[in-house]
N, C-alpha and C positions, 0 to 999 in steps of 0.2 A: 117374651114373658120373663121377668126378672124377679119373680116372687121368691124371697129368701125363706129358708127353713132352718130353724135353730135346733140344736141338740146339745146335750151334755150337762143340763142342769141337774140339781139334786140336793141332798141334805149333807151338810158337812159341819164339823165342829169349828169353832173359832180358831184361827191360826192355820187352818187347812187350806187346800188348794182345789180348784176346779178349772177345767178347760171347756169353754163353750165353742161350738162350731156353728158356722152358718154357711149353708150351701145355696147358691143362687144360680139359676139357669141363665142362658143368654150367651150368644157367640161373642158379644163385646163386653163380657164381664170385666176385662182388664181396663175398660174405659170408665168404669163407675167408681165414684167415691162410696165408701161403705162406713157404716157407723153402728155402734151399740148404744142403746138407751135402756133405762130401767124404770120401773114404776112400783113403788111400795104401796101397800094399802092406805087409802086416804090421802095419797100424795100425787102430785103431778108427775108426768113422765119427765125424766131428766137425762141429760147427756152423760155418757160414761166415757166413750173413746171413739175415735174415728181414724181412718187411714185413707191416704190418697190412692188414686187408681194404680200407680206404679208401686206403691208401698214405701216410697221414699220419705213420706211425711206422715207423722202420727200426731194425734191430739188427745189430751186426757183431761178429765175433770180433776180439779185439785184434790178431791176426796179419794181418788184412786191412784193418783200419780205415785210411781215408785212401787206399787203393789200389783197393778194390772198391766198386761202387755197385749197390744193388738198386733196382729200380723195377717198376711194374706198369701195364699198360694194361687196365683192366677191360672196356672195349668190345671188346677182342680176346681176352679170356680168356688173357692172356699175362703172364708175369713174366720179367724180364731180370736178368742179372748182368753188369755191365760190369767187366771185370778189367783194370786197368792196372798198369804197373811189375811185371810178373810175375817171380817168382823160381823157381828150380829146386824149392824146397820147396813150391811151390803145385801141383806135379805130383800128380795124383790123379784118381780117377773122381768126377765131380761129380753129385750127385743133387738133383732138385727134389722137394719134398714139399708136400702139402696138409693143412691142419688144418681139417677141416670143422666142428669144434665150437668153434673159437676164432677170433675176429677177429684177435687178436694172440697167436700161440703162442710167439714169441721163440725162444730157444735150447733149449727143452725138447723133446727128440727124441720123448718118449713122447706128445706132443700131436699128432703128425703121423700121419695115418691112411693116406694113399696116397702111394706112392713111384714115381718114374719108373725107367726101366731104367738110367739113368746115361749120362754122356758123358765120354770120356777127355780130360783136359787134360794135355799134356806140355810142360814148359818146359825147354829145353836151356840149358846154361851156356856 
């Protein structure tokens, strides 16, 4: 079972920071690619960031590059998303996802097998 569970969302003012965490069970967590996606009301789910199984490669959407940082701690079976300089347009439900068949799944949503329940991030102007 590799069901991810997100935490760390909340309400923050524009320019502020939040750190999301994603805990995923499984003895082979270190073999899974992990990703963060988000979905705003009335919009499709979109890619935010991804990290390879070893953590050596990271991928970002252009809209968050330079502001968000994805990292992972394989010893703790956890992936993090540090979000700085938040903007109102970052408001969305953020989802963590696991790609059990790919060490590096990148932005390809169809490569991710398991999804968390989501955590709300709201950025006020």
